[in-house]
N, C-alpha and C positions, 0 to 999 in steps of 0.2 A: 677390537672395535671400540673406539672412544666416543662416548656420548657427550653432547653438549650439556650445559647446565639446564636443569628442568625449567622450562619457561613459566610454569604455573599459570598458563592461560594460552591465548592465541590459538594455534592449531590444536592445542591440547584439548580444548572444548569440543572440537570436531571428533577427536579420538574418544572422548567421553561419550558423545552422542552415538558414534558408531559402535562402541563397546556395549552401550546400553541396549541398542537394537539387536546386537549379536546375541547377548544373553537372553533377550526377550524371545527371539526366534528359536534358539536352540533348546532352552530350558522350559519353554512354555508347555509343550506336550509331556516331557518326562516328569515335571513337577505336578502337573494336573492329571497324572496317570490314574488317579483314583477313579475318575469317570470311566476310563477304559477298563480298569480293574473289575468293576461290577459287570461290564459287558463280557469280559473274558471268563468270569466265573460262570455265567450263563451259557456261553458259547462252547466251552471245552469241558465243563463239568468237573474240573479238578478241585482239590482242596484249597482252602484259603492260604495255607502256608506255602504250597507249591506255586500257586498263581501269584502270590506276592513277590516271588523271586524276580519276576519280569521288571516290575517297577524299582525294586531295590537294586538290581544289577544296573539299570539305566542311570541311577544316581551314584552307585558305588564304584563301578568299574573305572570311570574317569578319575575319581579320587585315588583309587588303588594304583593307577598308572601315573600318578603325579610326577614321580621322578623321571619317567620316560617323557612325559609331556613337557617338563621343564627343559630336558635335554633337546627335544625337538625345537622348542621355541628359541633356545640359545643358539642352535645350529643353523636354523633356516629363517628365523625371524618371525615376528608376529603376523605379518601380512600373509606370507606363504602358508603358514600353519592355519590361519583362519580360512583361507580360500579352500585348502584341501579338506579341512574338517567340515566345511559347509556341504561339500559333496557327500561326506560320510553320514552326516545327520539326515540329510534329505534322502539319500539312498536307503538308509536303514529304516526310516519311517515308511517309505513307499514299499520296501520289501516286506515289511510286517503286514501289509494289507493282504498278502498272499499266504499268510501263515496257515498251515494245515493243522497244527497242534501247538501246545504250549511250549514244547521243547524248541521249536523253530523260533518262537518269540524270544527265548533266552538268548539266542544268537543275534537275530536281526534287530530287535528293540533293545535288549539288555546290553549286549556287548558292543555292537556297531554304533548305535546311537549314544550309548554311555561313554564310549571312548572318544567319539567326536565332541561331545559336550565337555569332557575333561580337557581336551586340547584347546577348545575355544575359551574355556574359563582361564586357563593358564596364560593364553595369549593376551586376552583382554586385561587381566590384572597386571601382567608384566609391562605392557606398553603404557598403561595408565600410570604406573609407578615411575616409569622413565620420564614422562611428561610433567609430573607434579611432585612437589616436595613439601612446601608449607601448606598447601591445600590438598594434600594426599588423602586425608581422612574424608573430606567432602567428596572428592572425585571417586574414591572407592565406594563410598555410600551411594553415589548417584548411579554408577554402572551396575551395582549389585541390585538396585531396584528394578532393573530390566527383567531379571528372572522372576521377581515377585509380581510385576505387572503382567508378565507372561502367564504366570499361574492364575491370576485373576481372570484374564481374558480367555485363555485357552480352556479353562474349566467350563465356562458357559458356551464357548464356541464349539468345543468337541461334542458337548451334549446336543447342541443344535444340529451339527453336521450328522451325528448318528441318527437323529430323528428323520432327516431328509434323505441321506444317502447311505445309511447303514454304517457299520463299523469299518468295513473295507474302504468305502468311499471317503470316510472321515480321515483315515490314515494317509490316503493318497493326496488329499487336498492339503493336509497339514505338512506332508513332505514337500509338496510343491512350494508352499509358503517359506519353508526353510531354505530354499535356494536363494532367497534374498540376502542370506549371509555373505554370499560372494560379493555383492555390491558393498556391504559394510567392510569387508576385508580389504577391498581396494582403496579405502580411505585411510588405512592404518599406515601412514608414511613413517618409516623408521627415523628415529632421532639420532642422527649420526653427525660426526664432525665433518665439516665441509673441506677442511684442509687435508693435505696429503702427507703431512710431516710424520704422522704416526706409522702408516704403512711403510714409508721409506726407512724410518728408524728401525722397525721390526725387521725389514729386509737386511739392513746393514748389520743388525745384531746376529742374524742367522748365518752370515757369511763365514765367520771363523768356524762355526760348528759344522758347516757343510764341508769345508776343506778338510777338517780333521776327520770327519766320517769317511771322506773319499780316500785319504791316506790309509786309514785303518782298514778300509774295505779292500784296498789293493793288497795289503798284507795278509788279511784273512782269506781273501779270495783264492790265493794260491793253495792255502791249506785245504780249503773246501774242494778244489779241483783235484788235489792229490788223493783225497779220500774217495771222491767219485771215480778217479782213475783206477784205484785198487779194486773198488766194487765192480767196475766195468770189466777189468781184466779177469776178475774171479768169475763173472758171468760168461766171458768168452772161453775160459778154461773149461767150464762145465759143458758148454755147447760143443767145443772141439772134441772133448773126450767122448761125449755121447755119439758124435758123428763118425769119427774115425778111430777112436781108441788111442790116438797118438797126440802128443802135446808138443806143438811147434808154433809158438806164438810169433816168432820173428819172421818165419816164412809167410805167415798170414799177413803180416804188416808191410812187408817190403816187396814181395814178388809180384803181386797183382795190383795194377793201378786202380782198379775198381775198389779194392780193399783200402787203398790209401785215401781215396775220396771219401769212402765211408768213415774212415778213421777221422778225417778232418771234420766231417759233419758231426761226428760223435763228440769231438772236443768242443765244438761250438755249442752243442746242446748241453754238455756238462758245464760249460762256463755260464750259460744262462740259468741253469738250475742252481748253480752255486750263488749267483748274484741274487736270485729270488729268495733262496734260503737265508742268505745274509740279511736281506731287506726285512724278512719276517722276524728275524732275531732282533734286529735293531728296533723295529716297531714295537715288539713286545717289551724291550728294555725301556723304551720311552714311555709307554703306557702304564707300565707297572707302578712307577712312582705316583702317578695320578690316582690309580685305584687305591694304593696304599694310603695316600694322603686323604682320600675320601673316607676310608674306613676310620682313620685316626680322628678326623673331624667329627664323624658320627659318634664315636665313643666319647669325645670331649663334650658333645652336646648333651648326651645322656648323663654326664656327670653333673650337669646343672640340674638341681633338684626341681626348680620351677619348670624347666622344660619337660622333665620326666613326668611331673604332675600334669602338665598341659596336654601331653599326648594321651594320658589316661582319661583326662576330663573330656577331650574331644571324642575319644572312642566311645565312652559311656554316654555322652550327650547324643551321638548319632544313633546309638542303639535304642535309646528311649525317646528322643525328641523327633526323629524323622517319621516314624509310623503314622502319626495323626494326619499328616498331609497326604498320605497314601490311602489310609483306611477310614477316614472320617465319614465318607459317604456310606460305607458299609456299616459303620457304627450306628449311624442314624437309622438305616434300614433295620438293623438288628434291634434297635430300641423302639420299633414300630412307629417311627416318624415317617409319615407318608410324603412322597415327593411333591404332592400338591401343596403341602404346607411350606415348601421352600421358596420364599421370595427371591432368595439368592443361594446358589450352591455353597455349601460349607467350605469347600476347597477354595472358592473364589474369595471368601472372607479371609481365609488364612493367607491367600496371596496378597491381597491389598494391604492387610495389616503388616505382613512381612515387609512390603515396600516401605510403609511408614516407619516401621521399626529400624530398618537399615538406614534410612535417611536420618532419622533423629539420633540414633546411636552413633552414626558416623560423624554427625556434627558435634555431639558431645565429646567424642574422642579427641577433637582438636583443641578442646579447652585444657590448658595446662594444669588447672587446679583439680581436675578429675583424674583419679587413678583408674586407668583403663582396665587393668586387671581386676580390680575390685568390682568395676561395673560389669565385667563379663561374668564374674562369679555370682553377682546378684541376679543376673538374668537366668543362670542355671538353677538357682535355688527357687526362684519364683515359678519357673517352668515346671519343676518337679511337683510343686503343689497343685498346679493347674492340671497336670497329667493324672494325679491321684484323684482329682475331682470329676474326671470324665465318667466313671461308673455311676455317679449320682445324677448325671444329666439325663433326663427322660423326655425332654421337650426340645423343640427346635430353638427356642429362645436361649435356653441354657447352653445348648450345644454351640450355637452361634457366638455366644459370649465367650465361651472357653476357646473356641476356634480363633476369635480375635486376639485373645490374650496370648495364645500359643504362637500365632502368626507374628505378633509384635516382638515377642521374645526370641523367635527364630531369626529375627533381624540382627542378632549378635554376630552373624556371619560377616557383616561389614566391618566389625572391629577386630575380628580374629587376626587378620594380617598385622594390624596395629599392635595387638598384644604380643604376637610373635616377634615383631621388631623390637619391642621394649624388652623382651626376655633374652634374646640372643644377639641383638645388634643388627644393623642394616647389612653388614658384610656377610653374615651367615644366614640372611633371611631366605634366600632361594633354597639353600640346602635344608634348613630346618623346616621350611614351609612344605617342601616336598615330602618329608618324612611324616609330618603331622597330617597332611592330606591323605597319605596312604592309610593311616589308622582311621581317619574320618570315613574314608571309603569302605574300609572293613566294617565299621559300625553301620554305615548306610546299607550295606549288603545284607547284614545279619538281622537288623532291627525288625523290618516288616515281616520276614518269614517267621521270626520267633513269636511275634504277636499273633500271627496267623495260626501257628501251631498251638499256641495257648487256647485259641478259640476252638480249633479242631478237637482238642482234648476235653475242654470244659464246656463248650457250646455257649460261652459268654466272654465278653471282653474285659470283665472286671479284673481278674487276676493279671491279665496281660498289661493293663495300664498301671496297676499297682507296681508291677515289675519295672515298667518303663520309668515311672516316677522315681523309684528307688535308685535306678541306674544314674539318672541325671543328678539326683541329690548327692549320691556318693561321689561322683566326679567333681561336683562343685566344692564339697567339703575337703576333698584331697587337695585340690588346687589352692583353696584358701589357706589350709594349714601349711602348705609348702611355701606360699608367697608371703605370709605374714612377717617373718623375720628377715627376709632377704630380698624383697621386691625392689627396694631403692638402694641396695648395697652398692651396686655398680655406679650409682650416681653420687654417692657420698665421697667427698674428698677428705683425705686424712688431714687432721689439723696441723698447721705449720708449727714446727717446734719454736719455742720462745728463744729469742736471741740470747746467747750466753754472755753474761756480764762478768767482766774481769776487773778486779780492784787492784790498783797499783799504788804503792806507797812512794811518795815523792821524797827522794833522798835530800838531806840538808846540804847546802853548799859549803858550810863551815866544817872543817876537818877537826877531828878530835886531837887534842894535844896530850 
């Protein structure tokens, strides 16, 4: 499939709007799951670590399945994947309203909703990158604000719905709202070439291969039939020996017409089996180089030390940086901050500031004089300090201030694809981004349960957030050390050698006498 040159506008802005609403509708509830988390603690009476698995799976499963999500988008297109995933998210949310225990929520909310969100995220990012080039940072920043706005609105909406309709009614209504993703998906018109020269060219290029395969097939088909013939005769020998104790294969083949008809059917069957066997062998031979090339490219990516540091940094960032958005409501309750003192839910503050951070950081990424990797490292280091300050916050004002800082810095998600592109190049972006999102999903899945387990063991969040801050700080320093000497190496051109100067001595016209 050949894509047109990115228009950087036009219908692309419709794509941005549809992608923004898609992320708003699919990520609103999973990111604001902290409101549901408190309700699930009271409803099922499980530990904080076990209950935190529901929200962590909803955010982590989609990222863990990023390679599969990328393959689905590449195979079926962003529009089809968006529509299908809309049914997944809506169905998972509605199914969660009937959950009898926490283990059912692991599947309905954690896996089904999480996988649907992962598919939608990949689809929206992919089609936005296809429509934008010079304004890609701005476009990605805009669509990523959809999830943050969803976090801001859904935190208050879900609390209001729980008060009026209970936890089950809240999930049913939120699931019904998610069905609007189908309308957003219908607007995602693929950016394809309007001419037919490429398909015709591909068809012509495949003709010699088809003829060569056909000739080879005719040659190998006879060999396969002979092998099956021997196997079949061996089976007939066993049957004849068991039946009569005598071995007369020729009489069985020639005396009875029924036997001859049976033999003809058997030969046809053997030919079909041989054809299908050969087809499977050829398919395996064709696919094997693709798998081998994928493994070789993966090894080559990890030989890039900046990329290796990047996957460590994103893994540690998600272990330490994701839990506040899930557990901040329970942190306030553990600090004896009453809900009556909340002018606005802390999760809503995180959501709105994340939207601001994504937009501002996305705009900054488009400035050529700003090193995007250093900008990303700076957000990690500042976030680690804010995480370590959470144990000292004992009032709503300080918790709200820290929530705003953490939300703004979490907006570095909008520049992460930009950082990945600068690290590995646009040609390897899809491959590298899928690997990095897998490790991000692993960190998302492990972070909240680890913090919850720390609370179950120590009955306080202090050590848990010290651990979170240390993880984020470690990831930032590893990435900084790996990037300092080699970040711009690929952009540097070797100096041109100075032109060689040759000195010639002009011979005299007079001859020596």
